[in-house]
C-alpha positions as CSV (number, residue, x, y, z in Angstrom):
1,M,-0.1,0.1,0.2
2,S,1.4,3.3,-0.8
3,Q,2.6,5.7,1.8
4,F,3.0,9.3,1.9
5,K,6.8,10.4,2.2
6,R,7.5,12.2,5.3
7,S,8.9,15.9,3.6
8,L,7.8,18.8,6.0
9,S,10.4,20.8,7.3
10,L,9.8,22.5,10.9
11,Q,10.0,25.4,9.2
12,T,7.4,24.2,6.7
13,T,5.4,23.2,9.4
14,I,5.3,26.4,11.7
15,A,4.4,28.5,8.3
16,I,1.5,26.0,8.0
17,V,0.4,26.8,11.7
18,V,1.1,30.8,11.1
19,G,0.0,30.4,7.7
20,G,-3.2,28.8,8.5
21,V,-4.0,30.7,11.7
22,I,-3.5,34.6,10.3
23,G,-6.3,35.1,7.4
24,S,-8.6,37.8,7.3
25,G,-10.3,37.7,10.9
26,I,-7.5,40.2,12.2
27,F,-8.8,42.6,9.5
28,M,-12.4,42.3,9.8
29,K,-13.1,41.5,13.7
30,P,-11.7,44.0,15.6
31,A,-14.5,47.1,14.7
32,L,-17.5,44.5,15.9
33,M,-15.3,43.5,19.5
34,A,-14.7,47.4,19.8
35,S,-18.3,47.9,19.6
36,Q,-19.2,44.7,21.9
37,L,-16.9,45.6,24.9
38,G,-16.5,49.7,24.3
39,S,-12.8,49.4,26.3
40,P,-9.4,49.6,24.5
41,V,-8.0,47.4,27.2
42,L,-10.9,44.6,27.3
43,L,-10.2,44.4,23.4
44,L,-6.6,43.8,24.0
45,S,-6.9,41.3,26.8
46,V,-9.5,39.4,24.6
47,W,-7.0,38.8,22.0
48,V,-4.4,37.8,24.6
49,V,-7.2,35.7,26.6
50,A,-8.5,34.1,23.5
51,G,-5.0,32.7,21.9
52,I,-3.9,31.1,25.2
53,I,-6.7,29.4,25.1
54,T,-6.0,28.2,21.7
55,L,-3.0,27.4,22.8
56,F,-4.0,25.3,25.7
57,G,-6.0,23.4,23.3
58,A,-3.2,22.9,20.5
59,L,-1.0,21.7,23.2
60,S,-3.3,19.3,24.1
61,N,-3.6,18.0,20.5
62,A,-0.2,18.0,20.0
63,E,0.0,15.2,22.3
64,L,-2.4,13.4,20.2
65,A,-0.5,13.8,17.1
66,A,2.5,12.8,18.8
67,M,1.1,9.7,20.0
68,F,-0.5,9.4,16.6
69,P,1.4,10.8,14.0
70,Q,-0.5,10.0,11.0
71,T,-2.5,11.6,8.4
72,G,-5.8,12.8,9.4
73,G,-5.3,14.8,12.7
74,Q,-8.4,14.6,14.4
75,F,-10.3,11.9,12.5
76,V,-7.5,9.8,13.3
77,F,-7.3,10.8,17.3
78,F,-11.2,10.0,17.7
79,Q,-10.8,6.6,15.7
80,K,-8.2,5.7,18.7
81,I,-9.9,7.4,21.9
82,Y,-13.9,7.3,21.0
83,G,-14.4,4.8,17.8
84,E,-15.0,4.3,14.4
85,G,-18.7,6.3,14.2
86,F,-17.5,9.3,16.2
87,A,-14.7,9.5,14.3
88,F,-16.8,9.5,10.8
89,L,-19.3,12.2,12.3
90,Y,-16.2,14.5,12.7
91,G,-15.0,13.4,9.2
92,W,-18.7,14.1,7.9
93,A,-19.2,17.4,9.0
94,A,-15.7,18.7,8.1
95,F,-16.1,17.6,4.6
96,A,-19.8,18.8,4.2
97,V,-19.3,22.0,5.7
98,F,-16.6,23.6,8.1
99,N,-13.6,22.4,6.3
100,T,-14.4,23.2,2.5
101,G,-16.7,26.0,3.4
102,G,-13.8,27.7,5.5
103,N,-11.6,27.0,2.3
104,A,-14.2,28.5,0.0
105,S,-15.1,31.6,2.7
106,I,-11.4,32.7,3.1
107,A,-10.4,31.9,-1.3
108,Y,-13.7,34.3,-1.3
109,I,-12.3,36.9,0.6
110,C,-9.3,37.1,-1.3
111,S,-10.9,37.6,-4.6
112,Q,-13.0,40.6,-3.0
113,Y,-10.5,42.5,-2.5
114,T,-8.9,41.6,-5.8
115,N,-11.8,44.1,-6.5
116,Y,-9.5,46.9,-5.1
117,F,-7.4,47.0,-8.3
118,V,-9.1,45.2,-10.8
119,E,-13.0,45.4,-11.2
120,L,-14.0,41.8,-11.9
121,P,-17.2,41.2,-13.9
122,R,-20.8,41.2,-12.8
123,F,-24.4,40.6,-13.9
124,S,-27.2,43.1,-13.2
125,V,-29.2,43.1,-10.0
126,A,-31.9,42.1,-12.2
127,T,-30.0,39.1,-13.9
128,E,-28.3,37.7,-10.2
129,H,-31.7,37.6,-8.6
130,S,-33.6,36.3,-12.0
131,F,-32.2,32.7,-10.8
132,L,-32.7,31.5,-7.0
133,L,-32.6,28.5,-4.4
134,H,-34.7,28.4,-1.6
135,I,-33.9,26.7,1.1
136,P,-36.9,26.0,3.7
137,W,-36.0,27.8,7.2
138,V,-33.0,29.3,5.6
139,G,-33.9,31.7,3.0
140,N,-32.8,32.4,-0.4
141,I,-29.5,32.0,-2.4
142,F,-28.3,33.2,-5.7
143,P,-26.1,31.3,-7.7
144,L,-25.6,33.9,-10.3
145,E,-24.4,37.0,-7.4
146,N,-21.0,38.3,-7.9
147,I,-20.0,35.9,-10.8
148,G,-16.9,37.4,-11.2
149,V,-15.6,37.2,-7.7
150,K,-17.1,33.5,-7.7
151,A,-15.2,32.7,-10.6
152,L,-12.0,34.1,-9.5
153,T,-12.3,32.3,-6.5
154,I,-13.0,28.6,-7.9
155,C,-10.0,29.7,-10.4
156,I,-7.8,30.0,-6.7
157,I,-9.1,27.0,-5.4
158,L,-8.6,24.8,-8.6
159,L,-5.0,26.0,-8.7
160,L,-3.6,25.1,-5.3
161,T,-5.0,22.3,-5.4
162,F,-3.2,21.2,-8.7
163,I,-0.2,22.6,-6.7
164,S,-0.9,20.4,-4.0
165,Y,-2.1,17.4,-5.8
166,R,1.4,17.4,-8.0
167,S,3.5,18.0,-4.6
168,V,3.5,18.1,-1.0
169,Q,6.7,20.2,-1.6
170,Y,5.9,22.3,-3.9
171,G,2.4,23.0,-1.5
172,G,4.8,23.5,1.2
173,A,7.5,25.7,-0.2
174,L,4.7,27.6,-1.4
175,Q,3.2,28.0,2.1
176,R,6.5,29.3,3.7
177,V,6.8,32.2,0.7
178,F,3.4,33.1,1.5
179,T,3.6,33.1,4.9
180,L,7.0,35.0,5.1
181,L,5.3,37.6,2.8
182,K,2.4,37.6,5.0
183,V,4.2,38.4,8.3
184,I,6.8,41.0,6.5
185,A,3.4,43.0,5.5
186,I,1.6,42.6,9.0
187,V,5.1,43.6,10.5
188,L,5.8,46.8,8.4
189,L,1.6,47.8,9.1
190,I,2.3,47.5,12.5
191,G,5.6,49.7,12.7
192,G,4.7,51.7,10.1
193,V,1.4,52.9,12.0
194,L,2.9,52.8,15.5
195,S,5.9,54.6,14.4
196,S,3.5,57.1,12.2
197,G,3.2,59.2,15.1
198,K,-0.3,60.2,14.4
199,G,-1.9,58.4,17.3
200,S,-2.2,58.5,20.8
201,V,-1.1,56.6,23.9
202,H,-4.2,58.2,25.8
203,N,-6.7,56.2,23.8
204,I,-4.9,53.0,25.2
205,F,-6.7,54.0,28.5
206,T,-9.9,56.0,27.2
207,A,-13.1,53.7,27.4
208,M,-16.6,54.5,25.5
209,P,-19.5,56.0,28.3
210,S,-21.5,52.9,27.0
211,A,-19.2,50.5,27.9
212,P,-21.0,47.5,29.2
213,H,-20.4,46.2,32.9
214,G,-21.5,43.7,35.6
215,W,-23.3,40.5,33.5
216,D,-23.8,42.5,30.6
217,L,-20.0,42.5,30.2
218,L,-19.6,38.8,31.1
219,S,-21.8,38.2,28.0
220,A,-20.2,41.3,25.7
221,Y,-16.8,39.3,26.8
222,V,-18.0,35.9,25.7
223,A,-19.0,37.3,22.5
224,A,-15.6,39.2,21.8
225,I,-13.9,35.8,22.1
226,A,-16.0,34.0,19.8
227,G,-14.6,36.9,17.1
228,A,-11.3,36.0,18.4
229,F,-11.5,32.4,17.9
230,W,-12.5,32.8,14.8
231,A,-9.5,34.7,13.9
232,Y,-7.3,32.2,15.6
233,D,-9.0,29.2,13.9
234,G,-7.0,26.8,11.7
235,W,-4.0,26.0,13.9
236,N,-4.8,22.2,13.7
237,N,-4.5,22.2,10.0
238,I,-0.6,21.0,10.8
239,T,-2.3,17.7,12.5
240,F,-4.0,16.9,9.4
241,V,-0.8,16.3,7.6
242,A,0.8,14.6,10.7
243,G,1.6,11.6,8.3
244,E,4.1,13.7,6.4
245,V,6.2,16.1,8.5
246,K,9.6,15.1,9.3
247,D,10.4,13.9,13.1
248,P,6.9,14.8,13.8
249,Q,6.8,14.1,17.8
250,R,9.4,16.7,18.3
251,N,8.2,19.5,15.1
252,I,4.2,19.3,15.5
253,P,4.5,20.4,19.3
254,K,7.1,23.0,18.3
255,S,5.3,24.1,15.4
256,L,2.1,24.9,17.4
257,F,4.1,26.4,20.3
258,A,6.4,28.5,18.0
259,G,3.6,29.3,15.5
260,L,0.8,29.9,18.1
261,S,2.9,32.0,20.5
262,F,4.1,34.3,17.2
263,C,0.1,35.0,16.4
264,I,-0.9,35.8,19.6
265,L,1.9,38.4,19.6
266,I,0.9,39.6,16.4
267,Y,-2.9,40.2,17.1
268,A,-1.6,42.3,20.2
269,L,0.4,44.2,18.3
270,I,-1.9,45.2,15.4
271,N,-4.7,45.8,17.6
272,L,-2.5,48.1,19.6
273,A,-1.9,49.9,16.4
274,Y,-5.2,50.2,15.6
275,I,-6.0,51.4,19.0
276,Y,-3.0,53.9,18.9
277,V,-4.3,55.8,16.0
278,L,-8.2,55.3,16.2
279,P,-10.0,56.4,19.4
280,I,-12.3,53.1,20.6
281,D,-15.9,54.8,19.6
282,R,-14.1,55.3,15.8
283,L,-12.6,51.8,16.0
284,A,-15.8,50.7,16.8
285,A,-17.6,52.3,14.0
286,S,-15.3,51.2,11.5
287,S,-16.4,49.3,8.4
288,F,-13.0,48.3,7.8
289,V,-10.7,49.0,10.4
290,A,-7.0,47.9,9.2
291,S,-7.8,50.3,6.3
292,D,-9.2,53.3,8.4
293,A,-6.1,52.8,10.4
294,A,-3.5,52.7,7.6
295,K,-5.5,55.6,6.1
296,V,-4.7,58.0,9.3
297,A,-1.0,56.6,9.1
298,W,-0.1,56.8,5.4
299,G,-3.1,58.8,3.4
300,T,-5.0,57.9,0.7
301,M,-2.5,54.5,-0.2
302,G,-3.6,53.1,3.1
303,G,-6.3,51.6,1.6
304,S,-4.4,50.0,-1.3
305,V,-1.4,48.9,1.1
306,I,-4.4,47.0,3.3
307,A,-5.9,45.8,0.3
308,L,-2.7,44.1,-1.1
309,I,-1.7,42.6,3.0
310,V,-5.7,40.7,3.0
311,I,-4.9,39.4,-0.8
312,I,-1.6,38.2,0.5
313,S,-2.8,37.0,3.6
314,T,-5.8,34.9,2.5
315,F,-3.9,33.4,-0.5
316,G,-1.5,31.5,1.9
317,T,-4.1,30.8,4.2
318,T,-6.3,29.5,1.7
319,N,-3.5,27.6,0.2
320,A,-2.7,26.1,4.0
321,N,-6.1,24.6,4.3
322,V,-6.2,22.8,0.8
323,L,-3.2,21.4,1.8
324,A,-3.8,20.3,5.2
325,T,-7.9,19.6,5.3
326,A,-8.1,17.6,2.2
327,R,-6.1,14.8,4.6
328,V,-9.4,14.7,6.8
329,S,-11.3,13.4,3.2
330,F,-8.4,11.0,3.0
331,A,-8.3,9.5,6.2
332,M,-12.5,8.7,6.5
333,G,-11.8,7.3,2.7
334,R,-9.6,4.9,4.9
335,E,-12.1,3.7,6.8
336,N,-15.5,3.9,4.4
337,R,-16.6,2.5,1.4
338,W,-18.4,5.0,0.0
339,F,-15.4,7.3,0.4
340,S,-13.1,5.0,-0.5
341,W,-12.0,6.6,-3.6
342,A,-10.8,9.6,-1.7
343,G,-8.6,7.1,0.5
344,K,-6.3,6.4,-2.2
345,V,-2.5,7.7,-2.6
346,Q,-1.7,9.4,-5.9
347,P,1.0,6.6,-7.0
348,K,3.4,9.1,-9.0
349,Y,3.1,12.1,-6.7
350,Q,2.4,10.6,-3.4
351,T,-0.2,12.5,-2.3
352,P,-3.7,12.1,-1.4
353,G,-4.9,13.1,-5.3
354,N,-8.7,12.1,-5.0
355,A,-9.3,13.7,-1.7
356,L,-7.8,16.9,-2.7
357,W,-9.8,16.9,-5.7
358,L,-13.0,16.0,-3.8
359,N,-12.7,18.8,-1.7
360,A,-12.3,21.1,-4.5
361,I,-15.3,19.9,-6.4
362,W,-17.7,20.2,-3.2
363,T,-15.6,23.5,-2.3
364,V,-16.7,24.8,-6.0
365,L,-20.0,23.8,-5.5
366,L,-20.3,26.0,-2.2
367,I,-18.5,29.0,-3.9
368,V,-21.2,28.6,-6.8
369,S,-24.6,28.1,-4.3
370,G,-23.0,31.4,-2.3
371,S,-24.1,29.4,1.0
372,F,-20.5,28.6,2.3
373,D,-20.7,31.6,5.1
374,M,-24.8,30.5,6.0
375,L,-22.3,26.9,6.6
376,T,-19.7,28.0,8.4
377,D,-21.9,30.0,10.7
378,M,-23.8,27.2,11.6
379,L,-20.9,24.9,12.4
380,I,-18.8,27.1,14.5
381,F,-21.0,25.6,17.3
382,V,-19.8,21.7,16.3
383,S,-16.2,22.7,15.4
384,W,-15.8,23.6,19.0
385,F,-17.5,20.5,20.4
386,F,-14.8,18.5,18.7
387,Y,-12.2,20.3,19.7
388,G,-13.3,19.8,23.1
389,M,-13.5,16.5,22.4
390,S,-9.9,16.2,21.5
391,A,-8.9,17.5,24.4
392,L,-10.9,15.4,27.0
393,G,-9.0,12.7,25.0
394,V,-6.0,13.7,26.2
395,L,-7.4,12.7,29.7
396,I,-8.6,9.7,28.7
397,L,-6.3,8.3,27.3
398,R,-3.4,9.1,30.3
399,M,-5.6,6.6,32.3
400,R,-6.6,4.0,29.0
401,M,-3.2,3.7,28.0
402,K,-1.0,4.6,30.6
403,D,1.8,2.5,30.0
404,T,2.1,3.7,26.0
405,P,5.2,5.8,25.3
406,R,4.8,9.3,25.0
407,F,7.2,11.8,23.1
408,Y,5.8,14.8,23.8
409,K,3.9,15.1,27.3
410,V,1.0,18.3,27.4
411,W,2.7,20.9,29.8
412,G,0.9,21.6,32.7
413,Y,-0.9,18.3,33.0
414,P,-3.9,17.9,33.5
415,I,-4.3,21.7,34.1
416,V,-4.1,22.6,30.5
417,P,-6.4,20.0,29.0
418,L,-9.2,20.8,31.6
419,V,-9.0,24.4,31.0
420,F,-9.6,24.0,27.7
421,V,-12.1,21.6,28.2
422,S,-14.3,23.6,30.6
423,F,-14.0,26.9,28.7
424,T,-15.5,24.9,25.7
425,A,-18.2,23.4,27.7
426,F,-18.8,26.6,28.7
427,F,-18.6,28.5,25.4
428,L,-20.7,25.6,24.0
429,C,-23.7,26.4,26.5
430,Y,-23.4,29.8,26.4
431,T,-23.7,29.9,22.3
432,L,-26.9,27.6,22.5
433,Y,-28.2,29.8,24.8
434,K,-27.6,33.1,23.2
435,D,-28.9,31.4,19.8
436,I,-32.1,30.2,21.4
437,H,-32.6,33.5,23.3
438,N,-32.0,35.4,19.6
439,Y,-34.1,33.1,17.9
440,Q,-37.0,33.5,20.2
441,N,-36.5,37.7,20.2
442,G,-36.8,37.2,16.3
443,T,-33.6,38.8,16.3
444,A,-32.2,35.3,14.3
445,P,-34.2,33.4,11.7
446,I,-32.6,29.8,12.9
447,I,-30.8,28.3,16.0
448,N,-27.1,27.9,14.4
449,A,-25.9,25.4,17.0
450,L,-29.4,23.1,16.6
451,L,-29.1,23.3,12.9
452,G,-25.3,22.4,12.9
453,I,-26.2,19.5,15.2
454,L,-28.6,18.2,12.9
455,I,-26.4,18.3,9.9
456,T,-23.8,16.5,12.1
457,G,-26.6,14.1,12.8
458,I,-27.1,13.3,9.1
459,G,-23.7,11.7,9.5
460,I,-25.0,8.9,11.8
461,P,-27.2,7.2,8.8
462,V,-24.9,7.6,6.7
463,Y,-22.3,5.8,8.1
464,F,-24.3,2.9,8.8
465,F,-24.7,2.5,5.5
466,S,-21.6,3.2,4.2
467,K,-19.7,1.5,6.6
468,K,-17.0,-0.4,4.8
469,R,-17.4,-4.2,5.5
470,K,-14.2,-5.8,6.9
471,G,-13.2,-9.2,5.2
């Protein structure tokens, strides 16, 4: 049976972590978070707290990745901890929505910002709305809407899929280049804004008069942390390619710690730069905080600078996601007869070629339908459930497999995984409560968390009908 080559170096794995995490969130979320909190100090603290919690989850997963350094990441972990059925549910949800939908969403943002330099074609409003698909209890989607942006998004997905199909080394090399460009651009942005002399240190300590207090502050803080979590997502990409990493027992924990620590620092500094040039009320009202901050520092050319940084950032993130997420579909194909085609190694290039193209086809369908944002919103709840179950698995295996050699043990055990599991449980309960509350008040058309559970639950009958026959 063909196997993958372990060709990804420590430098490449760090690039996959950093490149997978830093996408568009840091350019889009701070304004909403500022409006929720009303305090620059609290805004900065959210990015640090969310980063530390994410790091706790990543280091917990690193212990599992070091124990089971195989392609597929959490799918493999769940097989060992909870069995094939639970692993399939994860693989199903990952393929159907949050991996492929996430790839579509990030690539779409890359295409949108290309419009800043090159106007992409689109149909008239009448033509765009002449064809619609109605989804009961959800709403209407328009496949012809923003056709130029969608076409470029499809091209990006297909190009990056082709590169990863031909060679893991090519995909890894491209990731190193774009992560380096991304880091340089963001560091220059931070340095340029902070050294511009056009801001005020006073902004950091001046809160809005309407800033929430008491229980309202707790609610606002949790909501803001949810936005930060979205910006930190993508760290688990490296576990998906564990079977192709050189010396995985050492390099995966190192890459997660180094990569996420760097992301926490960058996120804190870039928010500090925003606050330095934008008072908190102006920051909260900004439709695009990064652009507004750059314009204060550099004038009208600031918009072009930000657009270019977002294009570089999201292109690199899309490459990291395409490279990594197909490995989950590959691992699922190894265990399930309906997906067995996806579980084959491309003999010439030694890549998960079929899984890459399967993910690409489904991603393209999501792009054409325009439904990926809706689907990823619904599955945020479910993806965090699986993150929590991974960390819980560390505690379970420490009891069940006491004598199994562990090349890496999570620092601060059992406190680190316990903190992550406890916070995840709180976050899930709070999210479900808020979804139901918003639905009852008429401020949300659906209960995202419950719909996410329903879509994942569809995988249960699929699993039993498609389970690969043994022997």
